[in-house]
VMD Tcl script that builds the backbone (N, CA, C; Angstrom):
set m [mol new atoms 432]
animate dup $m
set s [atomselect $m all]
$s set {name element resname resid chain x y z} {
  {N N MET 1 A -10.318 -3.449 11.748}
  {CA C MET 1 A -9.526 -3.368 12.951}
  {C C MET 1 A -8.049 -3.162 12.613}
  {N N ILE 2 A -7.632 -3.651 11.479}
  {CA C ILE 2 A -6.243 -3.481 11.074}
  {C C ILE 2 A -6.017 -2.080 10.511}
  {N N LEU 3 A -6.952 -1.635 9.678}
  {CA C LEU 3 A -6.741 -0.368 8.974}
  {C C LEU 3 A -7.031 0.856 9.833}
  {N N GLY 4 A -7.903 0.746 10.831}
  {CA C GLY 4 A -8.266 1.897 11.650}
  {C C GLY 4 A -7.070 2.606 12.266}
  {N N PRO 5 A -6.225 1.900 13.003}
  {CA C PRO 5 A -5.044 2.567 13.571}
  {C C PRO 5 A -4.097 3.123 12.505}
  {N N LEU 6 A -3.979 2.414 11.383}
  {CA C LEU 6 A -3.120 2.915 10.307}
  {C C LEU 6 A -3.680 4.204 9.708}
  {N N ILE 7 A -4.999 4.249 9.534}
  {CA C ILE 7 A -5.634 5.458 9.004}
  {C C ILE 7 A -5.461 6.608 9.978}
  {N N ASN 8 A -5.601 6.346 11.278}
  {CA C ASN 8 A -5.397 7.400 12.275}
  {C C ASN 8 A -3.974 7.952 12.222}
  {N N ARG 9 A -3.021 7.090 11.959}
  {CA C ARG 9 A -1.623 7.524 11.971}
  {C C ARG 9 A -1.189 8.174 10.655}
  {N N PHE 10 A -1.575 7.574 9.512}
  {CA C PHE 10 A -1.063 8.031 8.222}
  {C C PHE 10 A -2.085 8.748 7.351}
  {N N GLY 11 A -3.362 8.647 7.690}
  {CA C GLY 11 A -4.407 9.294 6.900}
  {C C GLY 11 A -5.087 8.330 5.947}
  {N N PHE 12 A -6.304 8.698 5.568}
  {CA C PHE 12 A -7.122 7.850 4.700}
  {C C PHE 12 A -6.445 7.588 3.355}
  {N N MET 13 A -6.004 8.646 2.704}
  {CA C MET 13 A -5.558 8.516 1.322}
  {C C MET 13 A -4.357 7.587 1.181}
  {N N LYS 14 A -3.359 7.758 2.028}
  {CA C LYS 14 A -2.163 6.921 1.919}
  {C C LYS 14 A -2.474 5.466 2.210}
  {N N VAL 15 A -3.243 5.226 3.255}
  {CA C VAL 15 A -3.550 3.840 3.647}
  {C C VAL 15 A -4.442 3.172 2.602}
  {N N LEU 16 A -5.487 3.865 2.153}
  {CA C LEU 16 A -6.402 3.249 1.192}
  {C C LEU 16 A -5.739 3.047 -0.164}
  {N N ALA 17 A -4.928 4.004 -0.611}
  {CA C ALA 17 A -4.222 3.822 -1.885}
  {C C ALA 17 A -3.278 2.624 -1.801}
  {N N THR 18 A -2.584 2.491 -0.678}
  {CA C THR 18 A -1.674 1.358 -0.490}
  {C C THR 18 A -2.441 0.043 -0.454}
  {N N CYS 19 A -3.575 0.019 0.247}
  {CA C CYS 19 A -4.385 -1.203 0.313}
  {C C CYS 19 A -4.899 -1.609 -1.059}
  {N N PHE 20 A -5.388 -0.626 -1.815}
  {CA C PHE 20 A -5.882 -0.940 -3.159}
  {C C PHE 20 A -4.744 -1.421 -4.061}
  {N N LEU 21 A -3.571 -0.852 -3.915}
  {CA C LEU 21 A -2.433 -1.282 -4.723}
  {C C LEU 21 A -2.036 -2.720 -4.375}
  {N N PHE 22 A -1.959 -3.035 -3.072}
  {CA C PHE 22 A -1.654 -4.406 -2.670}
  {C C PHE 22 A -2.752 -5.367 -3.140}
  {N N ALA 23 A -4.006 -4.921 -3.072}
  {CA C ALA 23 A -5.104 -5.762 -3.546}
  {C C ALA 23 A -4.985 -6.007 -5.040}
  {N N CYS 24 A -4.638 -4.978 -5.792}
  {CA C CYS 24 A -4.464 -5.120 -7.242}
  {C C CYS 24 A -3.393 -6.163 -7.557}
  {N N ILE 25 A -2.264 -6.037 -6.915}
  {CA C ILE 25 A -1.165 -6.983 -7.154}
  {C C ILE 25 A -1.574 -8.397 -6.742}
  {N N SER 26 A -2.253 -8.519 -5.608}
  {CA C SER 26 A -2.665 -9.837 -5.117}
  {C C SER 26 A -3.717 -10.470 -6.009}
  {N N ILE 27 A -4.683 -9.686 -6.454}
  {CA C ILE 27 A -5.724 -10.235 -7.338}
  {C C ILE 27 A -5.094 -10.730 -8.633}
  {N N GLY 28 A -4.177 -9.934 -9.188}
  {CA C GLY 28 A -3.487 -10.365 -10.399}
  {C C GLY 28 A -2.666 -11.619 -10.182}
  {N N ALA 29 A -2.115 -11.776 -8.986}
  {CA C ALA 29 A -1.276 -12.946 -8.689}
  {C C ALA 29 A -2.090 -14.215 -8.489}
  {N N ILE 30 A -3.366 -14.078 -8.126}
  {CA C ILE 30 A -4.176 -15.275 -7.857}
  {C C ILE 30 A -4.219 -16.195 -9.069}
  {N N GLY 31 A -4.332 -15.647 -10.251}
  {CA C GLY 31 A -4.472 -16.479 -11.440}
  {C C GLY 31 A -3.179 -16.931 -12.064}
  {N N GLN 32 A -2.056 -16.609 -11.453}
  {CA C GLN 32 A -0.769 -16.970 -12.045}
  {C C GLN 32 A -0.481 -18.453 -11.828}
  {N N PRO 33 A -0.027 -19.114 -12.868}
  {CA C PRO 33 A 0.285 -20.540 -12.718}
  {C C PRO 33 A 1.542 -20.736 -11.876}
  {N N GLY 34 A 1.596 -21.859 -11.199}
  {CA C GLY 34 A 2.790 -22.230 -10.456}
  {C C GLY 34 A 2.844 -21.719 -9.028}
  {N N LEU 35 A 1.774 -21.096 -8.529}
  {CA C LEU 35 A 1.774 -20.659 -7.135}
  {C C LEU 35 A 1.580 -21.864 -6.226}
  {N N SER 36 A 2.354 -21.909 -5.161}
  {CA C SER 36 A 2.152 -22.968 -4.178}
  {C C SER 36 A 0.846 -22.692 -3.429}
  {N N LEU 37 A 0.348 -23.700 -2.764}
  {CA C LEU 37 A -0.897 -23.546 -2.028}
  {C C LEU 37 A -0.752 -22.494 -0.925}
  {N N GLY 38 A 0.367 -22.498 -0.222}
  {CA C GLY 38 A 0.607 -21.506 0.825}
  {C C GLY 38 A 0.645 -20.092 0.271}
  {N N MET 39 A 1.315 -19.915 -0.864}
  {CA C MET 39 A 1.386 -18.593 -1.490}
  {C C MET 39 A 0.008 -18.166 -1.993}
  {N N LEU 40 A -0.766 -19.098 -2.509}
  {CA C LEU 40 A -2.111 -18.785 -2.962}
  {C C LEU 40 A -2.979 -18.322 -1.794}
  {N N PHE 41 A -2.872 -19.004 -0.648}
  {CA C PHE 41 A -3.597 -18.563 0.549}
  {C C PHE 41 A -3.189 -17.146 0.936}
  {N N LEU 42 A -1.896 -16.862 0.859}
  {CA C LEU 42 A -1.397 -15.537 1.230}
  {C C LEU 42 A -1.926 -14.447 0.295}
  {N N VAL 43 A -1.869 -14.671 -1.018}
  {CA C VAL 43 A -2.331 -13.624 -1.938}
  {C C VAL 43 A -3.844 -13.436 -1.858}
  {N N VAL 44 A -4.590 -14.501 -1.618}
  {CA C VAL 44 A -6.039 -14.357 -1.445}
  {C C VAL 44 A -6.341 -13.582 -0.163}
  {N N PHE 45 A -5.594 -13.860 0.906}
  {CA C PHE 45 A -5.771 -13.127 2.157}
  {C C PHE 45 A -5.472 -11.639 1.971}
  {N N VAL 46 A -4.355 -11.330 1.328}
  {CA C VAL 46 A -3.985 -9.927 1.104}
  {C C VAL 46 A -5.017 -9.236 0.215}
  {N N ALA 47 A -5.488 -9.921 -0.804}
  {CA C ALA 47 A -6.525 -9.340 -1.673}
  {C C ALA 47 A -7.795 -9.075 -0.877}
  {N N GLY 48 A -8.183 -10.000 -0.031}
  {CA C GLY 48 A -9.385 -9.815 0.779}
  {C C GLY 48 A -9.258 -8.673 1.756}
  {N N VAL 49 A -8.133 -8.596 2.456}
  {CA C VAL 49 A -7.918 -7.493 3.394}
  {C C VAL 49 A -7.889 -6.172 2.631}
  {N N GLY 50 A -7.230 -6.172 1.482}
  {CA C GLY 50 A -7.134 -4.946 0.696}
  {C C GLY 50 A -8.474 -4.447 0.200}
  {N N ILE 51 A -9.288 -5.335 -0.322}
  {CA C ILE 51 A -10.578 -4.919 -0.877}
  {C C ILE 51 A -11.612 -4.687 0.215}
  {N N VAL 52 A -11.801 -5.650 1.097}
  {CA C VAL 52 A -12.832 -5.524 2.137}
  {C C VAL 52 A -12.474 -4.411 3.122}
  {N N GLY 53 A -11.214 -4.360 3.529}
  {CA C GLY 53 A -10.788 -3.303 4.438}
  {C C GLY 53 A -10.899 -1.924 3.809}
  {N N SER 54 A -10.511 -1.817 2.554}
  {CA C SER 54 A -10.600 -0.526 1.871}
  {C C SER 54 A -12.043 -0.093 1.681}
  {N N GLN 55 A -12.928 -1.043 1.468}
  {CA C GLN 55 A -14.346 -0.693 1.309}
  {C C GLN 55 A -14.880 -0.037 2.576}
  {N N SER 56 A -14.555 -0.597 3.722}
  {CA C SER 56 A -14.971 0.011 4.986}
  {C C SER 56 A -14.288 1.359 5.187}
  {N N GLY 57 A -13.025 1.436 4.810}
  {CA C GLY 57 A -12.306 2.702 4.906}
  {C C GLY 57 A -12.891 3.764 4.006}
  {N N LEU 58 A -13.359 3.367 2.823}
  {CA C LEU 58 A -13.998 4.332 1.917}
  {C C LEU 58 A -15.285 4.884 2.502}
  {N N ASN 59 A -16.044 4.034 3.179}
  {CA C ASN 59 A -17.268 4.516 3.825}
  {C C ASN 59 A -16.940 5.542 4.900}
  {N N ALA 60 A -15.915 5.284 5.689}
  {CA C ALA 60 A -15.505 6.238 6.723}
  {C C ALA 60 A -14.956 7.513 6.090}
  {N N LEU 61 A -14.205 7.396 4.999}
  {CA C LEU 61 A -13.687 8.570 4.300}
  {C C LEU 61 A -14.824 9.423 3.763}
  {N N ALA 62 A -15.811 8.784 3.166}
  {CA C ALA 62 A -16.954 9.526 2.626}
  {C C ALA 62 A -17.668 10.293 3.733}
  {N N ALA 63 A -17.740 9.700 4.909}
  {CA C ALA 63 A -18.389 10.383 6.035}
  {C C ALA 63 A -17.628 11.641 6.430}
  {N N THR 64 A -16.329 11.676 6.172}
  {CA C THR 64 A -15.561 12.879 6.506}
  {C C THR 64 A -15.588 13.903 5.382}
  {N N LEU 65 A -15.833 13.479 4.157}
  {CA C LEU 65 A -15.799 14.400 3.026}
  {C C LEU 65 A -17.143 15.060 2.741}
  {N N TYR 66 A -18.240 14.328 2.936}
  {CA C TYR 66 A -19.556 14.891 2.638}
  {C C TYR 66 A -20.004 15.808 3.772}
  {N N PRO 67 A -20.669 16.907 3.427}
  {CA C PRO 67 A -21.271 17.728 4.486}
  {C C PRO 67 A -22.383 16.933 5.175}
  {N N THR 68 A -22.657 17.288 6.406}
  {CA C THR 68 A -23.605 16.520 7.218}
  {C C THR 68 A -24.945 16.320 6.525}
  {N N ASP 69 A -25.468 17.361 5.889}
  {CA C ASP 69 A -26.795 17.247 5.296}
  {C C ASP 69 A -26.826 16.369 4.046}
  {N N LEU 70 A -25.679 16.020 3.487}
  {CA C LEU 70 A -25.634 15.158 2.303}
  {C C LEU 70 A -24.980 13.808 2.566}
  {N N ARG 71 A -24.520 13.603 3.769}
  {CA C ARG 71 A -23.702 12.433 4.089}
  {C C ARG 71 A -24.400 11.113 3.771}
  {N N SER 72 A -25.607 10.933 4.243}
  {CA C SER 72 A -26.275 9.641 4.027}
  {C C SER 72 A -26.597 9.426 2.555}
  {N N THR 73 A -26.958 10.497 1.856}
  {CA C THR 73 A -27.237 10.376 0.426}
  {C C THR 73 A -25.971 10.038 -0.344}
  {N N GLY 74 A -24.871 10.682 -0.012}
  {CA C GLY 74 A -23.617 10.425 -0.707}
  {C C GLY 74 A -23.108 9.017 -0.476}
  {N N ILE 75 A -23.097 8.585 0.766}
  {CA C ILE 75 A -22.615 7.237 1.074}
  {C C ILE 75 A -23.553 6.194 0.485}
  {N N GLY 76 A -24.861 6.423 0.590}
  {CA C GLY 76 A -25.831 5.488 0.014}
  {C C GLY 76 A -25.695 5.370 -1.496}
  {N N SER 77 A -25.440 6.499 -2.158}
  {CA C SER 77 A -25.250 6.472 -3.612}
  {C C SER 77 A -23.999 5.679 -3.973}
  {N N GLY 78 A -22.924 5.890 -3.214}
  {CA C GLY 78 A -21.699 5.141 -3.464}
  {C C GLY 78 A -21.891 3.647 -3.269}
  {N N LEU 79 A -22.606 3.280 -2.219}
  {CA C LEU 79 A -22.878 1.857 -1.982}
  {C C LEU 79 A -23.759 1.281 -3.081}
  {N N GLY 80 A -24.700 2.083 -3.591}
  {CA C GLY 80 A -25.557 1.633 -4.689}
  {C C GLY 80 A -24.760 1.348 -5.953}
  {N N VAL 81 A -23.808 2.227 -6.266}
  {CA C VAL 81 A -22.952 1.995 -7.425}
  {C C VAL 81 A -22.142 0.714 -7.226}
  {N N GLY 82 A -21.668 0.497 -5.999}
  {CA C GLY 82 A -20.951 -0.743 -5.702}
  {C C GLY 82 A -21.816 -1.975 -5.906}
  {N N ARG 83 A -23.085 -1.874 -5.548}
  {CA C ARG 83 A -24.001 -3.012 -5.743}
  {C C ARG 83 A -24.190 -3.287 -7.228}
  {N N MET 84 A -24.228 -2.225 -8.045}
  {CA C MET 84 A -24.333 -2.438 -9.495}
  {C C MET 84 A -23.110 -3.188 -10.000}
  {N N GLY 85 A -21.929 -2.851 -9.468}
  {CA C GLY 85 A -20.722 -3.574 -9.837}
  {C C GLY 85 A -20.779 -5.038 -9.426}
  {N N SER 86 A -21.443 -5.308 -8.295}
  {CA C SER 86 A -21.594 -6.687 -7.834}
  {C C SER 86 A -22.478 -7.508 -8.765}
  {N N ILE 87 A -23.328 -6.829 -9.484}
  {CA C ILE 87 A -24.195 -7.511 -10.456}
  {C C ILE 87 A -23.498 -7.637 -11.802}
  {N N VAL 88 A -22.905 -6.541 -12.257}
  {CA C VAL 88 A -22.284 -6.515 -13.578}
  {C C VAL 88 A -21.007 -7.359 -13.611}
  {N N GLY 89 A -20.240 -7.380 -12.513}
  {CA C GLY 89 A -18.974 -8.103 -12.480}
  {C C GLY 89 A -19.085 -9.579 -12.847}
  {N N PRO 90 A -19.949 -10.333 -12.174}
  {CA C PRO 90 A -20.073 -11.753 -12.530}
  {C C PRO 90 A -20.616 -11.978 -13.946}
  {N N VAL 91 A -21.491 -11.092 -14.394}
  {CA C VAL 91 A -22.002 -11.223 -15.766}
  {C C VAL 91 A -20.857 -11.019 -16.761}
  {N N LEU 92 A -20.044 -9.985 -16.506}
  {CA C LEU 92 A -18.895 -9.730 -17.372}
  {C C LEU 92 A -17.903 -10.890 -17.322}
  {N N ALA 93 A -17.656 -11.412 -16.136}
  {CA C ALA 93 A -16.742 -12.558 -16.005}
  {C C ALA 93 A -17.274 -13.754 -16.784}
  {N N GLY 94 A -18.563 -13.991 -16.719}
  {CA C GLY 94 A -19.158 -15.092 -17.485}
  {C C GLY 94 A -18.981 -14.904 -18.984}
  {N N GLU 95 A -19.130 -13.670 -19.433}
  {CA C GLU 95 A -18.922 -13.388 -20.856}
  {C C GLU 95 A -17.470 -13.607 -21.260}
  {N N LEU 96 A -16.556 -13.191 -20.390}
  {CA C LEU 96 A -15.137 -13.377 -20.695}
  {C C LEU 96 A -14.763 -14.858 -20.700}
  {N N ILE 97 A -15.357 -15.630 -19.790}
  {CA C ILE 97 A -15.115 -17.079 -19.780}
  {C C ILE 97 A -15.666 -17.704 -21.060}
  {N N SER 98 A -16.852 -17.260 -21.480}
  {CA C SER 98 A -17.419 -17.802 -22.720}
  {C C SER 98 A -16.603 -17.377 -23.942}
  {N N ALA 99 A -15.838 -16.293 -23.815}
  {CA C ALA 99 A -14.949 -15.861 -24.898}
  {C C ALA 99 A -13.584 -16.554 -24.795}
  {N N HIS 100 A -13.490 -17.541 -23.899}
  {CA C HIS 100 A -12.300 -18.385 -23.736}
  {C C HIS 100 A -11.079 -17.627 -23.199}
  {N N TRP 101 A -11.325 -16.676 -22.287}
  {CA C TRP 101 A -10.202 -16.025 -21.598}
  {C C TRP 101 A -9.579 -17.036 -20.654}
  {N N THR 102 A -8.281 -16.957 -20.488}
  {CA C THR 102 A -7.592 -17.843 -19.555}
  {C C THR 102 A -7.821 -17.356 -18.122}
  {N N THR 103 A -7.582 -18.245 -17.178}
  {CA C THR 103 A -7.696 -17.874 -15.761}
  {C C THR 103 A -6.758 -16.724 -15.441}
  {N N GLN 104 A -5.568 -16.777 -15.977}
  {CA C GLN 104 A -4.586 -15.720 -15.760}
  {C C GLN 104 A -5.119 -14.382 -16.263}
  {N N SER 105 A -5.688 -14.351 -17.445}
  {CA C SER 105 A -6.235 -13.114 -18.014}
  {C C SER 105 A -7.430 -12.609 -17.213}
  {N N LEU 106 A -8.263 -13.526 -16.744}
  {CA C LEU 106 A -9.430 -13.122 -15.953}
  {C C LEU 106 A -9.017 -12.418 -14.668}
  {N N PHE 107 A -8.034 -12.961 -13.968}
  {CA C PHE 107 A -7.611 -12.333 -12.712}
  {C C PHE 107 A -6.848 -11.035 -12.957}
  {N N LEU 108 A -6.120 -10.948 -14.059}
  {CA C LEU 108 A -5.491 -9.668 -14.394}
  {C C LEU 108 A -6.554 -8.607 -14.685}
  {N N ALA 109 A -7.615 -8.996 -15.383}
  {CA C ALA 109 A -8.713 -8.060 -15.649}
  {C C ALA 109 A -9.427 -7.682 -14.349}
  {N N ALA 110 A -9.562 -8.640 -13.435}
  {CA C ALA 110 A -10.219 -8.366 -12.159}
  {C C ALA 110 A -9.385 -7.439 -11.283}
  {N N ALA 111 A -8.088 -7.366 -11.539}
  {CA C ALA 111 A -7.218 -6.481 -10.762}
  {C C ALA 111 A -7.324 -5.026 -11.195}
  {N N VAL 112 A -7.834 -4.781 -12.380}
  {CA C VAL 112 A -7.909 -3.412 -12.913}
  {C C VAL 112 A -8.753 -2.475 -12.043}
  {N N PRO 113 A -9.942 -2.875 -11.567}
  {CA C PRO 113 A -10.706 -1.946 -10.717}
  {C C PRO 113 A -9.956 -1.537 -9.440}
  {N N ALA 114 A -9.194 -2.439 -8.851}
  {CA C ALA 114 A -8.408 -2.081 -7.661}
  {C C ALA 114 A -7.309 -1.097 -8.033}
  {N N LEU 115 A -6.709 -1.265 -9.210}
  {CA C LEU 115 A -5.695 -0.313 -9.671}
  {C C LEU 115 A -6.311 1.060 -9.906}
  {N N ILE 116 A -7.463 1.085 -10.521}
  {CA C ILE 116 A -8.168 2.354 -10.743}
  {C C ILE 116 A -8.490 3.014 -9.401}
  {N N SER 117 A -8.914 2.220 -8.428}
  {CA C SER 117 A -9.214 2.757 -7.099}
  {C C SER 117 A -7.975 3.365 -6.456}
  {N N ALA 118 A -6.838 2.711 -6.597}
  {CA C ALA 118 A -5.589 3.252 -6.040}
  {C C ALA 118 A -5.239 4.577 -6.707}
  {N N ILE 119 A -5.402 4.645 -8.020}
  {CA C ILE 119 A -5.112 5.883 -8.756}
  {C C ILE 119 A -6.064 6.992 -8.328}
  {N N VAL 120 A -7.335 6.659 -8.156}
  {CA C VAL 120 A -8.313 7.664 -7.721}
  {C C VAL 120 A -7.981 8.171 -6.321}
  {N N MET 121 A -7.539 7.291 -5.440}
  {CA C MET 121 A -7.168 7.728 -4.092}
  {C C MET 121 A -6.006 8.716 -4.140}
  {N N VAL 122 A -5.028 8.459 -4.994}
  {CA C VAL 122 A -3.906 9.391 -5.145}
  {C C VAL 122 A -4.407 10.717 -5.709}
  {N N ALA 123 A -5.305 10.650 -6.691}
  {CA C ALA 123 A -5.844 11.887 -7.278}
  {C C ALA 123 A -6.652 12.681 -6.252}
  {N N ILE 124 A -7.463 12.002 -5.456}
  {CA C ILE 124 A -8.239 12.691 -4.419}
  {C C ILE 124 A -7.294 13.334 -3.415}
  {N N HIS 125 A -6.228 12.649 -3.065}
  {CA C HIS 125 A -5.253 13.189 -2.114}
  {C C HIS 125 A -4.634 14.485 -2.638}
  {N N ARG 126 A -4.441 14.547 -3.943}
  {CA C ARG 126 A -3.834 15.740 -4.528}
  {C C ARG 126 A -4.793 16.914 -4.617}
  {N N VAL 127 A -6.091 16.648 -4.777}
  {CA C VAL 127 A -7.031 17.757 -4.975}
  {C C VAL 127 A -7.864 18.087 -3.745}
  {N N ALA 128 A -8.052 17.146 -2.839}
  {CA C ALA 128 A -8.900 17.384 -1.670}
  {C C ALA 128 A -8.154 18.234 -0.659}
  {N N LYS 129 A -8.813 19.233 -0.190}
  {CA C LYS 129 A -8.250 20.091 0.853}
  {C C LYS 129 A -9.025 19.842 2.133}
  {N N PRO 130 A -8.324 19.704 3.250}
  {CA C PRO 130 A -9.052 19.510 4.504}
  {C C PRO 130 A -9.928 20.710 4.799}
  {N N GLU 131 A -11.121 20.402 5.257}
  {CA C GLU 131 A -12.076 21.461 5.583}
  {C C GLU 131 A -11.595 22.209 6.821}
  {N N ALA 132 A -11.631 23.530 6.726}
  {CA C ALA 132 A -11.219 24.355 7.865}
  {C C ALA 132 A -12.336 24.344 8.900}
  {N N HIS 133 A -12.007 23.872 10.094}
  {CA C HIS 133 A -12.991 23.836 11.162}
  {C C HIS 133 A -12.799 25.057 12.040}
  {N N VAL 134 A -13.836 25.829 12.150}
  {CA C VAL 134 A -13.790 27.031 12.971}
  {C C VAL 134 A -14.385 26.690 14.325}
  {N N ALA 135 A -13.667 27.008 15.379}
  {CA C ALA 135 A -14.153 26.703 16.727}
  {C C ALA 135 A -15.451 27.449 16.990}
  {N N GLY 136 A -16.430 26.735 17.451}
  {CA C GLY 136 A -17.701 27.341 17.808}
  {C C GLY 136 A -18.658 27.491 16.635}
  {N N ALA 137 A -18.224 27.168 15.434}
  {CA C ALA 137 A -19.108 27.314 14.280}
  {C C ALA 137 A -20.100 26.155 14.265}
  {N N ALA 138 A -21.363 26.476 14.135}
  {CA C ALA 138 A -22.399 25.456 14.111}
  {C C ALA 138 A -22.529 24.892 12.699}
  {N N ASN 139 A -22.687 23.601 12.605}
  {CA C ASN 139 A -22.882 22.959 11.325}
  {C C ASN 139 A -24.374 22.965 11.039}
  {N N GLN 140 A -24.753 23.623 9.951}
  {CA C GLN 140 A -26.169 23.716 9.632}
  {C C GLN 140 A -26.632 22.411 9.007}
  {N N VAL 141 A -27.767 21.936 9.474}
  {CA C VAL 141 A -28.331 20.693 8.984}
  {C C VAL 141 A -29.640 21.003 8.280}
  {N N MET 142 A -29.814 20.446 7.085}
  {CA C MET 142 A -31.043 20.656 6.349}
  {C C MET 142 A -32.133 19.764 6.946}
  {N N VAL 143 A -33.260 20.353 7.251}
  {CA C VAL 143 A -34.367 19.620 7.827}
  {C C VAL 143 A -35.504 19.581 6.817}
  {N N HIS 144 A -36.055 18.407 6.632}
  {CA C HIS 144 A -37.145 18.252 5.664}
  {C C HIS 144 A -38.457 18.141 6.370}
}
mol reanalyze $m
mol bondsrecalc $m
mol representation Tube
mol addrep $m
């Protein structure tokens, strides 16, 4: 609900890249020593809005980028890769904890995927061209 109007006004790429960047900074800040409880609540909130909101925004972006006949396959594949990350992430975190990583190092490492996502959004913005919509042109749908 927060990102929808922003995406309508500024576009997917700018809003999602900004959200991922704020999420990256917030995730890295969670593990920093000396944060007050109020500040910790704030950075966790910003990280949550950045990651969860961007995830929904990515699904909507994918729906605009994939052609109609591939849309469900493309979005489903992306969600599947995300589910693999949901499995591998905690396993990797457990290994890092067993390797005696500090809390600060763990949260800095956890911020890296959000940073990569922000960089990818900027790269997509530079290479993606809006599809030319021709008035009256029918979108062909593959039927099985």
